[in-house]
KEKE-3310 file (N, C-alpha, C; in steps of 0.2 Angstrom, whole numbers, plus 5000, padded with zeros to 4 digits):
npx = (4998:5015:5026:5039:5039:5032:5042:5053:5045:5045:5058:5064:5069:5058:5048:5037:5025:5014:5006:4997:4999:4989:4982:4990:4994:5000:4990:4994:5001:4991:4982:4992:4994:4982:4977:4969:4958:4952:4950:4962:4954:4942:4947:4953:4941:4937:4946:4950:4944:4930:4930:4920:4917:4904:4909:4920:4919:4914:4925:4934:4929:4937:4948:4945:4950:4963:4969:4967:4979:4988:4991:5000:5019:5025:5018:5016:5030:5033:5023:5026:5037:5034:5026:5038:5046:5036:5039:5052:5051:5047:5056:5055:5062:5062:5050:5036:5026:5011:5000:4987:4991:4985:4975:4981:4982:4981:4978:4991:5000:5007:5008:5022:5028:5021:5026:5041:5040:5035:5046:5056:5052:5054:5068:5071:5068:5076:5088:5088:5083:5086:5078:5074:5064:5051:5040:5025:5014:4997:4983:4967:4950:4938:4942:4944:4949:4960:4964:4970:4979:4987:4994:5001:5009:5018:5023:5031:5042:5049:5053:5063:5070:5064:5051:5042:5032:5016:5000:4983:4969:4955:4937:4934:4923:4914:4921:4927:4940:4941:4937:4950:4959:4965:4973:4983:4989:4994:5003:5013:5017:5026:5035:5033:5031:5018:5007:4992:4976:4967:4954:4949:4936:4930:4931:4938:4940:4945:4958:4964:4962:4973:4984:4983:4985:4998:5003:5014:5011:4996:4986:4980:4971:4963:4951:4957:4956:4944:4946:4953:4960:4963:4972:4983:4987:4991:5002:5010:5011:5019:5013:5014:5007:4998:4995:4984:4979:4972:4964:4958:4949:4942:4936:4929:4934:4938:4927:4919:4919:4926:4943:4957:4967:4981:4991:4985:4989:5001:5005:5000:5012:5011:5017:5016:5015:5015:5007:5002:4991:4985:4989:4983:4971:4966:4972:4984:5000:5014:5020:5010:5002:5009:5009:4995:4991:5002:4996:4983:4982:4989:5002:5019:5034:5043:5039:5043:5054:5051:5040:5046:5059:5049:5044:5056:5057:5046:5046:5047:5060:5076:5090:5101:5096:5088:5098:5104:5093:5091:5103:5100:5094)
npy = (5034:5033:5021:5023:5029:5022:5010:5018:5020:5008:5003:5013:5015:5010:5014:5008:5011:5008:4992:4980:4965:4953:4956:4955:4943:4932:4924:4911:4908:4908:4898:4886:4886:4885:4874:4875:4870:4875:4886:4896:4909:4908:4908:4922:4929:4929:4936:4947:4964:4973:4986:4994:4996:4995:4999:5003:4993:4983:4980:4976:4962:4954:4950:4938:4924:4927:4929:4916:4911:4913:4907:4899:4898:4895:4898:4912:4917:4912:4918:4932:4932:4929:4941:4951:4944:4948:4962:4964:4960:4972:4983:4988:4996:4998:4992:4995:4983:4977:4971:4964:4956:4950:4942:4930:4924:4909:4892:4888:4896:4911:4929:4932:4922:4924:4936:4934:4925:4934:4943:4935:4932:4945:4945:4934:4939:4949:4943:4936:4942:4955:4966:4980:4979:4982:4978:4983:4985:4980:4986:4984:4991:4985:4979:4975:4986:4981:4968:4976:4982:4972:4967:4977:4980:4967:4970:4981:4975:4971:4981:4989:4979:4972:4976:4992:5000:5006:5002:5007:4999:4995:4997:5012:5020:5015:5015:5027:5037:5044:5034:5028:5036:5031:5019:5024:5034:5025:5020:5030:5032:5020:5024:5020:5023:5029:5026:5031:5024:5036:5047:5040:5038:5050:5058:5072:5075:5064:5063:5075:5071:5059:5067:5075:5064:5061:5055:5049:5047:5047:5033:5036:5048:5055:5063:5076:5085:5091:5102:5115:5123:5112:5105:5116:5114:5102:5103:5112:5102:5093:5081:5064:5057:5042:5039:5029:5027:5018:5009:5019:5024:5014:5011:5021:5032:5043:5047:5041:5052:5061:5071:5064:5069:5070:5078:5092:5088:5088:5101:5109:5107:5095:5082:5069:5053:5038:5022:5005:4999:4985:4972:4961:4962:4975:4972:4977:4985:4993:5001:5000:5010:5021:5023:5026:5039:5047:5045:5051:5059:5072:5071:5070:5066:5075:5074:5063:5061:5069:5062:5050:5055:5060:5048:5041:5052:5051:5038:5023:5020:5016:5028:5025:5016:5025:5034:5025:5022:5034:5037:5029:5037)
npz = (4873:4870:4862:4865:4878:4884:4887:4894:4906:4911:4912:4920:4938:4951:4964:4977:4989:4995:4995:4997:5003:5003:4992:4980:4977:4964:4951:4949:4961:4970:4965:4966:4981:4986:4981:4968:4956:4945:4932:4926:4923:4928:4941:4941:4941:4954:4960:4956:4956:4949:4937:4937:4953:4966:4978:4992:5000:4991:4984:4994:4996:4988:4994:5001:4996:4995:5009:5013:5009:5019:5031:5036:5040:5029:5017:5019:5018:5006:4998:4999:4993:4979:4977:4977:4964:4957:4958:4953:4942:4934:4938:4951:4964:4976:4990:4999:5008:5014:5026:5035:5050:5060:5054:5051:5062:5071:5078:5074:5073:5079:5082:5082:5075:5062:5058:5057:5048:5038:5036:5033:5020:5013:5016:5007:4997:4993:4991:4981:4970:4973:4976:4987:5003:5015:5029:5033:5045:5048:5057:5059:5054:5059:5070:5087:5100:5110:5101:5091:5097:5103:5092:5086:5099:5096:5085:5085:5092:5080:5074:5063:5059:5047:5049:5047:5050:5055:5050:5048:5040:5032:5032:5029:5028:5037:5049:5057:5059:5070:5081:5084:5091:5102:5100:5092:5100:5108:5098:5096:5108:5109:5100:5086:5069:5058:5045:5039:5031:5023:5020:5008:5007:5005:5017:5023:5035:5042:5037:5042:5056:5055:5054:5066:5074:5071:5060:5048:5035:5024:5018:5000:5002:4993:4996:4999:4989:4989:4997:5000:5009:5017:5010:5010:5023:5025:5017:5024:5035:5030:5025:5018:5003:4998:4984:4972:4958:4949:4958:4965:4956:4956:4968:4971:4977:4968:4957:4943:4933:4935:4935:4940:4953:4955:4947:4952:4965:4964:4961:4970:4980:4986:4994:4985:4979:4969:4967:4968:4976:4974:4966:4960:4964:4958:4944:4940:4937:4944:4933:4925:4931:4932:4917:4915:4922:4915:4902:4904:4914:4915:4919:4916:4908:4916:4927:4933:4941:4951:4958:4961:4969:4980:4984:4990:4999:5009:5012:5023:5025:5030:5032:5026:5016:5009:5003:4994:4986:4981:4973:4961:4951)
capx = (5005:5019:5031:5045:5038:5031:5048:5056:5044:5045:5065:5065:5069:5052:5046:5029:5024:5006:5006:4996:5003:4983:4978:4993:4997:4998:4985:4997:5002:4985:4980:4996:4995:4976:4975:4961:4959:4948:4953:4964:4950:4938:4948:4952:4935:4936:4952:4950:4937:4928:4933:4915:4915:4900:4910:4925:4915:4913:4932:4937:4927:4942:4952:4943:4954:4971:4970:4968:4985:4993:4989:5006:5025:5030:5014:5018:5036:5034:5019:5030:5044:5030:5026:5044:5047:5033:5041:5057:5050:5047:5061:5055:5069:5060:5043:5034:5022:5007:4996:4984:4994:4979:4971:4985:4984:4978:4981:4998:5004:5008:5012:5030:5028:5019:5031:5047:5039:5036:5052:5060:5050:5057:5075:5072:5067:5082:5094:5085:5079:5089:5073:5075:5056:5050:5033:5020:5009:4990:4978:4961:4944:4933:4944:4943:4956:4964:4967:4974:4986:4992:4996:5006:5016:5022:5025:5035:5047:5053:5054:5070:5072:5060:5045:5044:5028:5009:4994:4975:4966:4947:4931:4934:4918:4909:4924:4931:4948:4939:4938:4957:4965:4968:4977:4989:4993:4999:5009:5016:5021:5031:5038:5030:5030:5014:5002:4984:4971:4963:4952:4948:4929:4927:4932:4945:4942:4950:4965:4966:4964:4978:4989:4982:4988:5006:5004:5019:5008:4991:4984:4976:4970:4959:4946:4960:4955:4937:4946:4960:4962:4965:4979:4988:4987:4995:5007:5013:5013:5023:5010:5014:5001:5000:4989:4983:4975:4966:4961:4955:4942:4936:4934:4925:4937:4936:4921:4922:4918:4931:4949:4962:4969:4987:4992:4984:4992:5010:5005:5001:5018:5012:5022:5012:5018:5011:5008:4997:4988:4982:4991:4979:4963:4965:4974:4988:5007:5016:5021:5004:4998:5012:5007:4988:4994:5004:4993:4977:4980:4993:5008:5024:5041:5046:5036:5045:5059:5049:5039:5052:5060:5043:5042:5060:5058:5042:5047:5050:5066:5081:5095:5107:5093:5086:5102:5106:5089:5092:5108:5098:5091)
capy = (5033:5030:5015:5026:5034:5015:5008:5022:5019:5001:5002:5017:5013:5015:5013:5007:5012:5005:4987:4975:4958:4948:4960:4956:4937:4930:4918:4905:4907:4906:4892:4882:4886:4882:4868:4877:4867:4881:4890:4905:4915:4908:4912:4928:4933:4930:4940:4953:4969:4975:4993:4999:4992:4998:5003:5000:4986:4977:4980:4971:4955:4951:4948:4933:4919:4926:4927:4909:4909:4917:4903:4896:4902:4895:4902:4920:4919:4911:4922:4939:4931:4929:4948:4953:4944:4953:4969:4963:4960:4980:4985:4991:4996:4996:4991:4992:4978:4979:4966:4962:4949:4947:4939:4926:4921:4903:4888:4884:4903:4917:4937:4931:4918:4928:4942:4930:4923:4939:4946:4930:4933:4951:4944:4930:4945:4953:4939:4932:4948:4963:4972:4979:4979:4982:4977:4989:4981:4984:4986:4983:4995:4981:4975:4978:4991:4975:4965:4980:4984:4966:4967:4983:4978:4962:4972:4984:4969:4969:4987:4991:4972:4970:4978:4998:5005:5002:5005:5006:4998:4992:4999:5019:5024:5013:5016:5033:5040:5046:5028:5026:5039:5026:5016:5029:5036:5021:5018:5036:5028:5016:5026:5017:5027:5026:5028:5029:5024:5041:5050:5036:5038:5057:5061:5077:5075:5059:5066:5080:5067:5057:5074:5076:5059:5060:5049:5053:5047:5044:5030:5038:5055:5058:5067:5082:5088:5096:5108:5120:5123:5106:5104:5120:5112:5096:5104:5113:5096:5087:5076:5062:5054:5036:5038:5023:5028:5012:5007:5024:5025:5007:5012:5027:5038:5047:5048:5042:5059:5067:5071:5063:5076:5069:5084:5097:5089:5090:5109:5113:5106:5091:5075:5065:5047:5033:5016:5001:4998:4979:4973:4958:4965:4981:4970:4983:4985:5001:5004:5003:5016:5028:5024:5029:5046:5050:5046:5053:5065:5078:5069:5071:5063:5079:5073:5056:5062:5072:5057:5048:5058:5061:5041:5040:5055:5050:5030:5023:5016:5018:5034:5021:5015:5030:5036:5021:5024:5041:5036:5026:5042)
capz = (4878:4864:4864:4870:4885:4889:4888:4898:4912:4913:4914:4926:4944:4955:4972:4980:4996:4996:4991:5000:5000:5000:4986:4975:4973:4957:4952:4948:4968:4974:4962:4969:4987:4989:4976:4966:4949:4941:4925:4927:4921:4933:4947:4940:4944:4962:4965:4952:4956:4943:4937:4941:4959:4969:4984:4994:5004:4987:4982:5000:4994:4983:4998:5004:4996:4996:5016:5016:5006:5023:5036:5038:5039:5023:5012:5020:5016:4999:4996:4998:4987:4973:4974:4976:4960:4951:4957:4950:4933:4931:4940:4957:4968:4985:4989:5007:5009:5020:5028:5043:5054:5064:5049:5049:5068:5071:5084:5074:5072:5084:5079:5082:5069:5056:5057:5057:5041:5033:5036:5030:5013:5011:5015:5001:4989:4990:4990:4973:4966:4974:4977:4994:5006:5021:5031:5036:5049:5047:5062:5055:5058:5063:5076:5094:5102:5112:5095:5087:5102:5103:5086:5088:5102:5093:5078:5087:5093:5074:5071:5061:5059:5043:5049:5046:5052:5056:5046:5050:5034:5031:5028:5034:5030:5043:5056:5054:5061:5078:5085:5084:5094:5108:5097:5089:5106:5109:5093:5099:5115:5108:5093:5081:5063:5054:5039:5039:5025:5027:5013:5003:5006:5006:5021:5023:5042:5043:5034:5047:5061:5053:5055:5074:5078:5071:5054:5043:5026:5022:5012:4996:5003:4988:4999:5002:4982:4991:5003:4999:5017:5021:5005:5013:5031:5024:5012:5030:5038:5024:5024:5013:5000:4994:4979:4969:4954:4946:4963:4969:4955:4957:4975:4970:4980:4964:4954:4936:4927:4937:4934:4944:4958:4956:4945:4956:4971:4965:4958:4976:4984:4992:4994:4982:4976:4964:4970:4964:4982:4976:4960:4955:4964:4952:4939:4938:4940:4945:4926:4922:4935:4929:4910:4916:4924:4910:4896:4903:4919:4915:4922:4912:4910:4919:4933:4935:4945:4958:4962:4964:4976:4984:4987:4995:5006:5015:5014:5029:5023:5034:5029:5022:5010:5005:5001:4989:4981:4977:4968:4956:4948)
cpx = (5009:5023:5037:5044:5036:5037:5051:5052:5044:5053:5066:5065:5062:5051:5038:5028:5019:5004:5003:4996:4997:4981:4983:4997:4996:4994:4988:4998:4997:4982:4984:4995:4988:4974:4969:4963:4955:4952:4956:4959:4944:4940:4950:4947:4933:4942:4953:4943:4936:4930:4927:4912:4910:4901:4917:4924:4916:4919:4936:4935:4933:4946:4951:4948:4961:4972:4971:4976:4991:4991:4994:5012:5026:5025:5015:5024:5036:5029:5023:5035:5040:5030:5033:5045:5042:5035:5048:5057:5049:5051:5060:5061:5067:5052:5041:5027:5018:5002:4992:4988:4989:4975:4975:4987:4980:4981:4988:5003:5002:5009:5019:5032:5025:5023:5038:5045:5038:5042:5057:5058:5054:5066:5076:5072:5073:5088:5093:5085:5082:5084:5072:5066:5057:5041:5032:5014:5002:4986:4971:4955:4939:4935:4943:4951:4961:4968:4972:4981:4990:4997:5002:5010:5021:5025:5031:5043:5052:5053:5062:5073:5069:5052:5047:5040:5021:5006:4988:4971:4959:4944:4932:4929:4912:4914:4930:4937:4947:4940:4945:4961:4967:4973:4983:4993:4997:5005:5014:5021:5028:5034:5039:5028:5024:5011:4994:4980:4967:4960:4951:4940:4926:4928:4939:4943:4947:4956:4967:4967:4970:4984:4990:4987:4995:5007:5009:5016:5001:4990:4978:4973:4966:4954:4949:4956:4948:4939:4953:4963:4966:4972:4985:4991:4992:5002:5012:5017:5019:5021:5011:5007:5002:4995:4989:4978:4971:4962:4955:4950:4941:4933:4929:4927:4937:4932:4923:4922:4923:4939:4953:4965:4977:4990:4991:4988:4999:5010:5005:5006:5017:5016:5018:5016:5011:5013:5002:4990:4988:4983:4987:4972:4963:4967:4979:4994:5008:5018:5015:5000:5003:5010:5000:4989:4996:5000:4986:4976:4985:5000:5012:5031:5045:5044:5039:5049:5056:5044:5041:5055:5055:5043:5049:5060:5052:5042:5048:5056:5072:5086:5098:5103:5091:5092:5105:5100:5089:5097:5106:5094:5096)
cpy = (5030:5024:5016:5027:5026:5011:5012:5020:5012:5001:5007:5014:5016:5012:5013:5006:5009:5001:4983:4968:4954:4951:4960:4949:4935:4924:4911:4904:4905:4900:4885:4882:4883:4876:4868:4874:4871:4884:4896:4910:4915:4910:4918:4933:4934:4934:4946:4958:4971:4982:4997:4995:4998:5004:4999:4993:4982:4974:4976:4964:4952:4949:4940:4926:4920:4926:4921:4906:4911:4913:4899:4900:4902:4899:4909:4920:4918:4916:4930:4937:4933:4937:4951:4951:4946:4960:4969:4964:4967:4985:4991:4990:4994:4996:4990:4989:4977:4974:4966:4955:4947:4942:4931:4921:4916:4898:4887:4892:4909:4923:4934:4927:4921:4934:4938:4928:4927:4942:4942:4931:4939:4950:4938:4934:4948:4950:4937:4936:4954:4968:4973:4981:4979:4979:4983:4984:4983:4984:4985:4987:4991:4978:4978:4982:4984:4971:4969:4981:4978:4966:4972:4981:4972:4965:4977:4981:4969:4977:4989:4985:4969:4973:4986:5003:5002:5006:5004:5004:4994:4996:5007:5021:5022:5015:5020:5033:5040:5041:5026:5029:5036:5022:5019:5033:5031:5018:5025:5034:5024:5017:5022:5022:5024:5029:5026:5029:5031:5046:5047:5036:5045:5060:5066:5076:5069:5060:5070:5075:5064:5062:5073:5070:5057:5057:5054:5053:5046:5040:5034:5047:5059:5063:5074:5088:5093:5102:5111:5122:5118:5105:5110:5118:5104:5097:5107:5107:5092:5081:5071:5058:5049:5036:5031:5024:5023:5011:5013:5025:5019:5007:5016:5033:5045:5044:5046:5047:5063:5065:5070:5068:5075:5076:5091:5095:5091:5097:5113:5110:5101:5085:5069:5059:5042:5028:5011:4998:4989:4977:4967:4960:4970:4978:4976:4982:4993:5005:5006:5009:5022:5030:5028:5036:5050:5051:5050:5059:5068:5076:5067:5068:5067:5078:5067:5057:5065:5068:5052:5049:5059:5054:5040:5045:5053:5041:5029:5018:5020:5024:5032:5019:5021:5034:5031:5021:5030:5040:5032:5030:5046)
cpz = (4870:4866:4867:4876:4890:4891:4895:4905:4914:4916:4920:4933:4947:4961:4972:4985:4999:4992:4996:4998:4998:4995:4980:4973:4968:4957:4952:4956:4970:4971:4966:4977:4990:4984:4971:4958:4944:4937:4927:4927:4924:4939:4948:4942:4951:4965:4961:4953:4950:4943:4939:4947:4961:4975:4986:4997:4999:4985:4988:5000:4991:4988:5002:5003:4996:5003:5016:5012:5012:5031:5039:5037:5032:5018:5013:5017:5009:4995:4994:4993:4980:4972:4974:4969:4955:4950:4954:4944:4931:4935:4947:4961:4975:4985:4998:5007:5014:5019:5035:5046:5058:5060:5048:5057:5069:5076:5081:5074:5078:5080:5078:5075:5063:5055:5055:5051:5036:5032:5032:5023:5010:5011:5009:4995:4987:4990:4984:4968:4966:4974:4985:4997:5013:5022:5035:5039:5050:5054:5057:5059:5061:5067:5081:5096:5105:5107:5093:5091:5103:5098:5085:5093:5100:5088:5080:5088:5088:5071:5069:5059:5051:5042:5050:5049:5054:5052:5049:5042:5037:5029:5032:5033:5036:5049:5054:5059:5069:5082:5087:5087:5099:5106:5094:5095:5109:5105:5095:5106:5114:5102:5088:5077:5061:5048:5041:5032:5029:5020:5008:5001:5007:5012:5024:5031:5044:5042:5040:5054:5061:5056:5063:5076:5076:5065:5049:5034:5029:5016:5008:4997:4997:4991:4999:4994:4984:4993:5002:5004:5019:5016:5008:5019:5029:5020:5020:5034:5035:5025:5018:5010:4997:4990:4974:4963:4951:4952:4966:4964:4955:4963:4976:4973:4974:4958:4944:4930:4932:4937:4939:4947:4958:4955:4949:4963:4971:4964:4965:4980:4987:4990:4991:4978:4971:4966:4968:4969:4981:4968:4956:4957:4958:4947:4937:4940:4941:4939:4924:4926:4934:4922:4911:4917:4919:4905:4898:4909:4920:4918:4916:4915:4915:4926:4937:4941:4952:4961:4964:4969:4981:4987:4992:5001:5011:5016:5022:5029:5028:5029:5023:5015:5006:5001:4995:4983:4977:4971:4961:4950:4946)
residu = (MET:ASN:LYS:ASP:ILE:LYS:ASN:TYR:ILE:HIS:ASN:MET:PRO:LYS:ILE:ASP:LEU:HIS:CYS:HIS:ILE:ASP:GLY:SER:PHE:SER:ILE:ASN:TYR:VAL:LYS:LYS:THR:LEU:GLY:ILE:THR:THR:SER:ASP:GLU:GLU:LEU:SER:LYS:LYS:LEU:THR:ALA:PRO:TYR:ASP:CYS:SER:SER:LEU:ALA:GLU:TYR:LEU:THR:CYS:PHE:ASP:LEU:PRO:ILE:GLN:CYS:MET:GLN:THR:LYS:LYS:THR:ILE:THR:ASP:GLY:ILE:LEU:ASP:ILE:ILE:HIS:GLN:CYS:HIS:GLU:GLU:ASN:ILE:ALA:TYR:VAL:GLU:LEU:ARG:PHE:ALA:PRO:SER:CYS:SER:ILE:ASN:ASP:ALA:MET:THR:TYR:ARG:ASP:VAL:PHE:GLU:ALA:ALA:ILE:ALA:GLY:THR:LYS:LYS:GLY:PHE:THR:GLN:TYR:GLY:VAL:LYS:SER:ASN:ILE:ILE:ALA:CYS:ALA:MET:ARG:HIS:HIS:CYS:TYR:GLU:ASP:ASN:ALA:ALA:MET:LEU:LYS:SER:ALA:ARG:GLU:PHE:LEU:GLY:LEU:GLY:VAL:CYS:ALA:LEU:ASP:LEU:ALA:GLY:ASP:GLU:LYS:SER:HIS:GLY:ASN:GLU:GLU:PHE:ALA:GLU:LEU:PHE:SER:TYR:ALA:ARG:ARG:LEU:ASN:MET:PRO:PHE:THR:ILE:HIS:SER:GLY:GLU:CYS:GLY:SER:VAL:ASN:ASN:VAL:ARG:LEU:ALA:MET:GLU:TYR:GLY:ALA:LYS:ARG:VAL:GLY:HIS:GLY:ILE:ALA:LEU:ILE:GLN:ASP:GLU:LYS:ALA:ILE:ALA:GLU:CYS:LYS:SER:TYR:HIS:LEU:GLY:LEU:GLU:LEU:CYS:PRO:THR:SER:ASN:TYR:GLN:THR:HIS:ALA:VAL:LYS:PRO:ASP:CYS:PHE:TYR:PRO:LEU:ARG:SER:PHE:LEU:ASP:ALA:GLY:LEU:ALA:ALA:THR:ILE:ASN:THR:ASP:ASN:ARG:THR:VAL:SER:SER:THR:THR:LEU:SER:ALA:GLU:TYR:GLY:LEU:VAL:CYS:ASP:LYS:TYR:GLY:ILE:THR:GLU:ASN:ASP:PHE:GLU:VAL:LEU:TYR:LYS:ASN:SER:VAL:ASP:ILE:SER:PHE:ALA:ASP:ASP:ASN:THR:LYS:ASN:GLU:LEU:LEU:LYS:LEU:ILE)
# end
């Protein structure tokens, strides 16, 4: 990739719709928050997944330490501010930050405390850096219905106040979408919009179930490339795709010798977008993700506006925010 394109990517306004908070803390923030005295290099080995991960399950082990950084209101607020500062540094105009509030519940923290702390972080981020952001609350695949439903009920109280949607995250291969029909039925009754991690572990059926449940988007959706009929169904449904190239290779959603499907998805008319997933765990930035697909996978400068507009279109932002974002291009 030539220097002019690299600079253009860095300077252009960008949108990240799939960014996990606990996978994106800077190394300095983790060291400071947990009082870690090891070198940055040693800590990086614990926070960053190898490019040749054996599976999604191995990739997920990198979240153990960062979750410890989300056990007080202050550390949640400050951690989100840390990430929004990173976004500001590479001209991200809007970001949807997601995390599992249930992993921060403890004797001193209720769901309300967790959501208030997260929203405070987004407000500080806008005040200090001018980056607009919202929170997506993740239910977890290995949690029981009662725990996920309790989290969802609390999240719904903050919808439109800094929380924008529900997600389902975790080990998709071990707990398929068919286990969560009741949860998403409850979300529909609450009028809570949602995205679902689906199609990251090879299951086209999980993407179909996400549409059946009423998801506006899916996280990743890579498995669609296996099934032309499913691609046509997604186009008709106008399902948004939150693609995360580096992460998708690390977790083997895309095999090392396979061509990344973003070009194919765009050519098929799908509402595909580029995102980071986990800035630190995948050792990436949104600019780096754009550079990767531009350099290796058939994406050109002419596609950037399409990708940006797709991101605005499928975002959970309100109409005023969407209109402001569209004015930036």
